[in-house]
GULUM-666731 format. One record per residue (C-alpha): residue in one letter; x, y, z. Coordinates in steps of 0.1 Angstrom, whole numbers, plus 5000, padded with zeros to 4 digits. Example, Ala and Ser with C-alpha at 12.3 -4.5 7.8 and 13.67 -1.06 7.14 Angstrom:
<atoms>
a512349555078;s513749895071;
</atoms>
This chain:
<atoms>
m902935082093;k901435372112;r899635132135;r902834942143;i904635272151;i901935382175;t901735042191;f905535052196;l905335392211;l902535292234;a904935062250;v906635362264;c904135412292;m904435222325;t903035272359;v904635412390;s903835402427;l905635712438;l906235502468;a909335462490;v907435172505;p904934942486;a901435082481;g899034932505;a901734882531;a901135222546;s899935232582;g896635372593;a898435682605;t897535992587;v900136122562;t901036472552;f904036592531;s906336872541;d907436962505;i904137022487;g903537392486;d900837392460;r897337312475;s895937182443;t898736932440;a898436842477;m894736752473;a895436552441;v898236362460;e895836282489;s893036152467;l895535922449;r897235822482;l893935692496;l893435492464;g896835332469;v898235472437;l901035672453;d902635772486;g905635962499;y909135872512;g910235762547;d911536112555;g908036262552;t908636422518;f906836362485;r909536502461;p907036642436;g909736742411;t911336402408;v910936242374;l909335892371;n910535592353;r908535332333;a908335072361;q907135322386;f904435462363;c903335102355;k902735032391;m900635352394;a898435252365;v897734902380;y896535062413;a894535322394;m892635042378;n892134882413;g893934582399;s896134492429;s894034192438;e894934032405;l898634072408;s899333722421;r898633562387;y901333772371;r904133702396;t905333382380;v905433472343;t908233642324;i907133862294;f910234082289;p913733952292;d914934262311;v912034222337;k912933902356;l910733752383;s913133902409;h912434262396;w910434452422;a907934572395;a907634242376;a904034172385;y902834522378;i904634532344;n903334192334;m899734272344;a899734612326;a901134452294;k899334112293;g896434152317;k895234502308;d896834552274;i897734912280;i901434882273;s904034692253;g907734672250;y910234822226;a911234692191;d914134502207;g911634302228;r912734462260;f910734682284;h913534912297;p911834972331;d914335222343;r913935472314;t912235802321;v908535802312;t907536112293;v904336312295;g903236192261;q903835832270;a901935862302;v899036042285;t898835772259;i898535502285;l895835682304;m893835742272;r894035362266;m892735312301;l889735522291;g889035292262;y890735472233;k892635272207;d895135372181;e892535372153;d890435622174;i893235872175;g895235872143;g897636142134;i901236182146;w902236042180;p902336182206;d900736502193;s897436332183;y897136172217;m898036492235;a895436692215;e892636432222;a893536422259;a893236802261;t889836782245;v888436532271;g890136722300;l892836462309;t895736712308;e894036992327;g896737162348;v899636962333;s902337082308;t901536972272;n905136922263;g904836552254;s908536482252;a909336612287;g909936372316;l906836322338;t907236442374;r905536292405;a903436612409;q902336592372;a901436222376;a899236302406;r897336562386;l897036332356;f895636042376;l893136272394;n892036402360;l891636042349;l889235962377;r887036262367;t887236202329;q884436012310;t885435692293;k885335662255;e881835512256;g880635822275;g878035852302;t880335742330;t883635862344;f886635642349;a885935652386;s882735452381;t884735162366;l886435112400;g883235052420;q880135222431;t880135602431;v878335852454;q878436182436;g877936542447;v878736482484;l880736692508;l883536542528;s884836572563;a887136302578;d887636132611;t889535832625;e888035582649;g889335272665;g892435272643;e890335272612;g890135562588;r886635682581;l885335922555;r882336112569;l880136272542;s876936462540;t875236132531;g876835902557;t880035762570;y882235502551;t885235302563;l888335332542;t890135032528;e892434872554;g895435072565;k894235402551;a893335722570;s892536072556;n894936352565;g892136612563;m893436782532;l890136702513;n887836812542;g885237052531;m885536952494;k882636852473;g883136552450;t882636182443;l883135892467;i884335562452;v883235252471;d884534902465;s881534692453;k882634382472;s883734502506;g881634822508;r884735012519;a885635352505;l888435342480;t888935722478;f887336062475;v887636252442;p887236632447;e885536822420;d887637052398;l889737242423;g889137572404;s885437552412;s885837622450;k887137902471;t887237982508;v886038332519;v885238522551;l881638622552;a880638982555;s876838942551;a874338682541;k870838742525;a868138522512;t869538532476;e873138632480;m876238652502;t879038902503;d882638832515;t884939072533;s886639162500;g883339292487;n882639012462;t878938912459;y877738562451;t874238462440;v872638182461;k869338002457;s867237912487;d867537542480;t871337552476;q872837282498;v874637392530;f876837162551;q877237292587;n878137122620;g878136782604;e874636822590;a873236892555;g870537162550;s869537442526;w870637802523;g867037912531;e867337742565;a870937842573;y871638192559;t870138392588;w872338222613;l875638282595;n877438572613;a879938812598;g883438672601;t882438312595;s884738122572;v882837942544;t883937742514;l881937802482;y881537572453;l880737772422;d879137672389;a880237792354;a878238112358;g879838192391;n876738112412;v877037922444;d876337552440;y877237432475;v878337592508;f880537442535;v880637622568;g883537582592;g886837392593;g885437052584;g886036722601;n888036612631;a891836662635;t893936372623;s897336492634;a898636722661;v901736902674;i902336952711;v904037272723;y906937212747;e908337562752;k906537892759;g906138102727;s907137812704;t905437732671;a907837452662;g906137202640;f903237432629;a904537472594;s904937092589;l901437052604;a900037282577;g901637062550;g903537352534;a900637592534;t901537952542;g899738252555;y897738052581;t896038212611;i896538092647;y893538052670;k893837942706;n890637822723;g888737992695;v890338332699;r892938482674;a896338432689;s900038472682;s903238272689;g903538462722;d900338302734;m901637952732;r902237762764;k903837432773;y901537132766;d899237332743;v898037122714;a897937242678;t895937102648;y895537232613;s892237312594;a892937292556;v889537452547;t890137762568;n893937752566;s894237802603;i896137642632;r893737562660;v895337552695;s893837402726;d894937402762;t892337152774;r893636892798;i891936602815;t893436442847;g892136122862;y892335752867;y893235552836;e890235312834;d890535122802;c891935122766;s891434962732;p892934742717;n895834732742;p897934962763;s900934942740;e899035062709;p895935232723;s893535392698;k890935452725;i891435542762;t888835582789;v889235842817;l886536002838;g884135752823;h884535902788;e886135712759;f888635932740;n890035882705;v893835862706;l895536022675;p898235792660;s900836052668;a899836032705;m900335662709;q904035692718;t903335902749;v900035732759;s901635382757;k903935472786;f900935442809;r898835152820;p895235112834;g895335212870;d897735502866;q896935862872;i897336042838;t896836382822;l895536382787;l896336662763;l893336732741;t892836882706;e890237142699;d887836852690;n888636662722;q890936392707;v894036282726;a897236442712;g899536322741;a899736222777;v901936322807;e902136232843;a899336372865;t901736492892;g905136672890;t904336852857;t902737182848;a900037002829;s897436952857;g893936902846;n891737202839;a888437032831;i885537222845;g881737192839;i878237202852;a877336902874;e874136702876;v874436492908;s872636262931;s873836082962;g875335802941;s876235922907;a877236242888;t877236362852;v879336672843;n878936862811;l882437002806;l882837342790;c885137182763;g882037012749;i882136652763;q880236472790;v881836262818;k880136032842;g880935832873;s879935722908;v880035962938;k879335932975;l877636252986;s875536363015;a872236533010;s873836863018;d876636802993;v874136712965;e872337042972;r875637232972;l876937082939;n873937012918;g873737252889;q876937432898;l880337482882;v882837212894;r886337092887;v886336722880;s888936452884;s889036082895;n891235852915;k889435522909;k887635332882;d884135462874;g884435722901;l884436102900;s885736372924;l883936702923;t885037032937;r882637332934;l884537642920;t884337942943;g886638242948;g889238282921;v890338632912;s888438912929;g887139252921;d883939432909;l882739342874;d882839662852;v880339572825;e880839882804;n884639862802;g884939482801;k886939432833;l886839242865;g888939442890;s892039532871;r891939232847;e890539242812;l887739012802;a888738752776;e887138802742;n885238472746;v884438512783;i881838272796;i879338412822;f876938212843;q874338332866;n872838122895;d869138172894;g868537942924;s867937622904;g871337602888;l873537792864;t872437962832;a874738102806;i874238472799;s876038742779;l877539062791;s874839262773;q872139092795;i873539252826;t871639572831;e873739722858;a876939912849;k878839732877;v878339412896;p879939422931;s882339152940;s879839032966;q877638912937;i880538712921;t880938362934;y883738262911;a886038412884;g888738222866;t891438332842;d893038202809;w896738172799;a897038542795;d895538622829;r892338752813;v889138662830;k887638362811;v884838232834;i882538422858;v879738292880;l877338552893;n874338552916;s871138622897;v871438952879;t868938922850;g865738812865;s865538502843;g863738302870;y860538412853;i858538182830;f857338382800;g854438272779;r850738312769;a848338362798;h845338132801;y843138332825;t839738252839;a837738462864;n834538392883;y831638642883;d828238652901;e824938712885;e825439082886;g828739062868;n830939122899;r834138922902;v833938662929;g837138522946;n840438462929;a840838382892;q842738092877;l845938142857;s848337922839;v851138012814;e851637822782;y855337852771;g855737602743;e854337292725;g853037082754;k854537312780;t852137472804;t852537552841;a850037432867;t846937642871;f847137872901;e844538082919;t845638442917;g844538792925;y846338932894;v844139062866;v845238982831;r843738932797;n843538592782;g846338552757;d848538822772;i852238762772;v853338762809;g856138632831;i855538462864;t857738322891;i856638012911;v857237992948;t857237662967;a856137663003;g856037323019;n853937102996;t852137382978;q853137622950;r851837972942;i852638262919;g855338472935;s855238762911;l853838852877;i855239102851;y854639222816;p857739222794;d858439512772;e856839482737;l858739552705;r856539552675;n857439492638;v861039392643;p862339302608;n864238982601;a867139202590;a867639312626;w868838962637;s872538882640;g872438502640;k870338302664;g871738462695;a871138832691;v868739102676;t869339472675;v866339712678;n866740092679;g870440072685;r870139822714;t871239452711;y869139192729;t870338842737;v868138552724;p868138222744;a868237892725;s864937792741;l863038102730;p859238022729;c857838122694;y854138142686;n852238192653;r849038392661;e847438322627;t847837942627;k847637922665;e850637692665;w853937682684;v856837712659;t860637712659;l862538032655;t863537942620;e859937862610;a858738192625;r861338392605;a860338202573;y856638272579;a856838652583;d859238932575;s858839082610;a857838972645;t856739102678;l859339052705;y858839052743;v861939152762;h862939172798;q866239292812;g868039282778;v866838942768;v864138832743;r861738622763;f858938552738;l858338592701;e855138612681;v854438632643;g851238642623;
</atoms>
């Protein structure tokens, strides 16, 4: 009798889609919901949305508090079992008299009852699809999906099922009142728990019954060619057709579920949401990190770190993490760090365009209900007053920040894919840009051959498009040019590279090559380059951070022209207190009239090549030096200057700097200097890869710094040098570290 009662009560549980439209019918456009304020619920909803189990309503809401009925929950269960491909065989049968073939959920109900044997009807032989599904009923069905049967549970229903479900972790984060109606938010949490929970047989989770699983991976997401892709620390996977991540799960560690037949990703299941937290770094050491709240976390050297799209270890990464960096930590049961994610994680998948000065309209919706977010514009902390027309905003869920960009590209519309009416890709200035789904409406107004201005996100995706003339959105793309008489490549400051043909005289090539230029185009495959000169004027006050009366931007970019092109330098590398305006060839400002870009004539003496001297002198039989000696400078693995005759006297192995002068067809050493030597500089003195502080003075470190191990007689990377020894000898010149030795 008890078995009959439990079987009868099991009937109570059906599946729901939580959909206002059929699951699987959603477009590839990314989806966020404006009415989910709880981040844990939002991430559960996103994981289940990608699987096709649930979705929102046409008005952009999810309605988390709405109670589900039996038919809806039945549909959810079918999709949670990845059973949609089997539905066709259940569309032409009638099992319950109140579920006719015309009922919208008939196939789902029939499959759950007859095909999967996880539900049954009431004693009256009916299913009652419109009745509310309770928490107890839903939990019972999910336990059956895990392989449990009535005889495994026993006791009084639903208490016995609720107790066993709590033991295996199925009801984590969900009310245990079995008689209460099940809400959409609770259903999302239950189904996410289901994917994480082991089946009755043990050894595998329910997720593994749906396909192949890739466990312990970190997720960031991107969208390409209209297809959603999940980019993980182990590789990139294409989502099932019509799905695209909204970025809510970016930066999470968890399990990827891959369809065994198609090889496409079904969804990503984040690990228990309570095991991760995002903090702002105060300091990082070999075995621990401290956040700005003073909390300290233990970290092992082999702890995995995911940074800039690449996986590594804490031992390799910790010395390069600066104070103020936002990191997401994944903690084990003891509170130790199991995994570290650095940065915002993944590409933007949706964007908002600002149309009025000072407006933040749409920012709250972009954040998906999250509050307390921080606004950054072009990487600098900003406020609503810093917003300008045609700025583009995106949201980073991991760092809870709105990222604003004012980058614009103006040029000839060269090509698109798949077509001009629904472009997912567009080519301008020889570069193929990804078009966000939200941008298609504005981009589709243009056709190849038009002049167009693209509005770009912080990660250089197209968020919108406007006419190239008659608007305030003219292109502001500038970069360093590499040119010949027939072609040019420009490395833009926003981080992308554009290419095209040019027609330049020999004098124009000499004038533009290696210089800062503004770039545009008026024909296919062609570029127009204009060297930037002038701009705002005034002396550069290094100490007070001003150029004339204007403040320097917090993230000011400074270039110096050393004769062979531009080299980026920092303000601290400039040894003079003031640089006269005559030494400034260009200075440009940002939206707040702060100086953002400066081009100087050479002010740091970086034209020198620094390295180890290879010196040979000639002597007569009496030991007197005869003629000039031979000198070359080795400055890296396989990098050695030519050998020059010289009158300079040095010791073999000395660290020196030389300039090379070309006269006609010959070269010679122009000058030779000894850089200042700083001995026993500890690793603790470094502030990331770019700076080191010794005796109160901070020195800039170039990315191409030559590093040498005296003991092993090998050239090494900076990371290898720091791992080999606790201190190093630095050779500096004019505020810049030019050479490093360990051993």
